[in-house]
C-alpha positions, 0 to 999 in steps of 0.5 A, spaced: 746 339 601 739 338 601 735 333 596 729 332 593 723 332 598 721 325 595 725 320 599 730 314 596 728 309 601 729 302 597 734 296 601 740 295 597 737 290 593 731 293 591 735 299 589 741 294 585 734 290 582 732 298 579 738 300 577 743 294 575 738 294 568 740 300 565 748 299 567 747 292 563 743 294 557 748 300 555 753 295 555 750 289 553 748 293 547 755 294 545 758 287 543 752 283 543 751 282 535 758 281 534 757 273 532 753 276 526 757 282 525 760 278 519 753 277 515 751 284 516 753 286 510 750 282 506 744 282 510 743 290 509 747 290 503 753 294 505 760 295 506 764 291 512 767 298 513 760 301 515 758 295 519 764 296 523 762 304 524 757 302 527 761 299 532 764 304 533 759 309 533 756 306 540 763 306 543 764 314 542 757 316 543 755 312 549 762 317 552 761 323 549 754 323 550 755 324 557 757 331 556 750 333 554 746 329 559 750 330 565 748 337 565 742 337 563 741 332 569 743 337 574 738 343 571 731 338 570 733 332 574 735 324 573 729 322 574 726 325 566 734 324 563 733 317 566 727 316 563 728 319 557 734 316 555 731 308 557 724 310 551 729 312 547 734 305 547 728 302 546 724 305 541 732 305 537 732 298 539 726 296 535 728 301 530 735 297 529 730 290 528 726 293 524 732 296 520 733 293 512 738 299 509 744 301 512 743 308 513 736 305 518 741 301 521 746 307 523 741 312 525 737 307 530 745 305 532 746 313 533 740 313 537 740 307 541 748 309 544 744 316 545 739 313 550 744 309 553 749 314 555 742 319 558 741 312 562 748 312 565 749 318 566 742 318 571 744 313 573 751 314 576 749 321 579 743 317 583 748 314 586 752 320 587 746 323 590 744 317 595 750 313 597 755 319 597 757 318 604 755 311 606 759 305 604 754 302 600 756 306 594 762 301 595 757 296 594 755 299 588 759 302 584 764 295 585 758 291 583 757 294 577 763 294 575 764 286 576 757 286 572 761 290 566 766 285 566 761 279 565 757 283 560 763 282 555 765 275 556 758 273 556 755 278 551 756 275 545 755 268 547 747 270 548 747 273 542 749 267 539 744 263 542 739 269 540 741 269 533 741 262 533 734 261 535 731 267 533 735 270 527 739 277 528 732 281 529 731 277 535 738 280 538 736 287 538 728 286 539 731 283 545 735 289 547 728 292 546 724 288 551 728 288 557 729 296 555 722 296 557 720 292 563 726 297 566 723 303 563 716 300 566 720 298 573 723 305 573 716 309 571 713 307 577 719 307 583 724 311 580 724 318 585 727 324 583 734 325 587 737 331 585 739 335 590 735 341 591 740 347 590 743 344 583 735 346 580 738 354 580 745 353 581 749 355 575 756 354 578 762 354 573 764 348 571 772 350 572 773 347 579 772 339 576 778 341 572 781 345 577 781 339 583 787 334 583 782 330 588 778 329 581 784 327 576 787 323 581 780 319 583 779 318 574 786 317 573 785 311 578 778 309 575 782 309 568 787 304 571 782 300 573 777 299 567 783 300 563 787 294 566 780 289 564 780 293 556 787 291 555 786 284 559 780 283 554 783 285 548 789 281 549 787 275 552 783 271 546 791 271 542 794 270 549 790 263 550 787 260 544 793 262 539 798 262 544 796 256 549 792 252 544 785 253 549 779 252 546 773 257 545 769 253 550 776 252 555 778 261 554 771 263 556 771 258 562 778 261 564 776 268 562 770 268 567 774 267 572 777 273 572 770 276 573 769 271 578 773 274 582 771 281 581 765 278 583 768 275 590 772 282 591 765 286 591 762 281 596 767 284 601 769 291 598 765 294 603 769 291 609 775 294 606 774 301 604 771 302 612 777 300 614 782 303 609 778 308 607 778 312 600 785 313 598 788 307 601 783 303 597 785 306 591 792 305 593 792 298 595 788 297 589 794 300 585 798 295 589 794 289 587 796 292 580 803 292 580 803 285 584 799 282 578 804 285 573 810 283 576 807 275 575 805 277 569 812 279 567 815 273 570 810 269 566 812 271 560 819 271 561 821 264 564 815 261 562 809 260 557 802 263 556 798 257 560 793 259 565 797 259 571 801 265 567 796 269 565 789 268 568 792 267 576 795 274 576 789 277 572 785 274 579 790 279 583 789 285 578 781 283 578 782 285 586 785 291 585 780 294 580 775 292 585 778 295 590 779 302 585 773 302 582 769 301 589 772 308 591 774 313 584 767 315 584 767 318 590 773 321 591 773 324 584 766 327 586 767 329 592 765 337 592 761 337 586 754 335 589 750 340 585 753 339 579 754 331 580 752 329 573 756 334 569 762 331 574 759 324 572 760 325 566 766 328 565 769 322 570 766 317 564 768 320 559 775 322 560 776 314 563 773 312 557 778 316 553 785 315 557 782 308 557 781 307 550 788 311 547 792 309 551 790 302 552 789 301 544 797 304 544 798 298 548 796 293 545 798 295 538 804 298 540 806 291 543 805 284 541 799 283 543 799 275 543 803 276 549 802 279 556 806 286 555 801 290 553 798 289 560 803 288 564 805 296 561 798 299 561 797 297 568 804 299 571 804 305 568 797 307 570 798 304 578 805 308 578 802 314 575 796 314 581 800 312 586 805 318 584 798 323 584 795 320 591 802 322 594 802 328 591 794 330 593 796 328 600 801 333 601 796 338 598 791 336 603 796 337 608 798 344 606 790 347 606 
């Protein structure tokens, strides 16, 4: 598929330096101000429910917005969607810093999420355009996922430090300032990569939903990221309330799981080249099942501890990287001319599965035990492995 005439000729480190800030900012904005949330009702003269809504609103818009910006990036290009989204994110962040009422805060929070959603779609569509058939894609996707695992752990800490020195408004001003720096870099260096044929494409989106490969690899992505979501949701209660960890000790223990993902990412390209896309996803699901089995043993025969909860998560973290390194390429293959749209549905569906199924596991099972993590990761991993078997049979018949 021919791409735009402006060649993307950056090295992998240069590409990561250009793209990573948008990926990090979108996630960071979700939870960086958690340390000041208890004080926000009094500051903005509103209720706790309204402040909670600002958290939920961001998460919902981050996913739903991609359905709008995905097709838009296929029509008008990745660069204008990226630049426009970054500008909106930066402006909204400064607006949040200047807000004095709940209604203003809510409006700018909505706009911030909208900008983040646009930037994310354009970023991942560009990765697909440039690296779809290159092994570097595994490194990029894996590193992005590893960064997103660090952000929930480090974001609130950063927010607390900033708020202590600059006040709550400093949190959002900092987000805006970083977004401006990333925007300036993108204005000068982010070239258009949309396939030339996409400019005139009017291809239906129905093939996306009819593609069994799309659903198989999107489920794989949901299994991987949902596993980390459930881990993140249950770890504080398991380790702090159950095992008696201090907040600092908990943070360090939590960080080791993220570190396992980062280290694995370093070698992801080699594994993907050896195993292929289906093989890498299958092995990733296998690691989730092994980790779930060890969690079950620790839950039944032991007590909450670093050994019984965190060590099994190291194995699951490795599996997460194996999976997310290939799921995007597996899901989006064959949709180069509508890659933006396919990316949008890929992330939106993953967000819905993770949010609904992951939250259901935490709520219906004991959230202060390993059982929600065992249940979610086991069920999803087995579902994905079954889908891979069916996909292989389907492909053999074609």
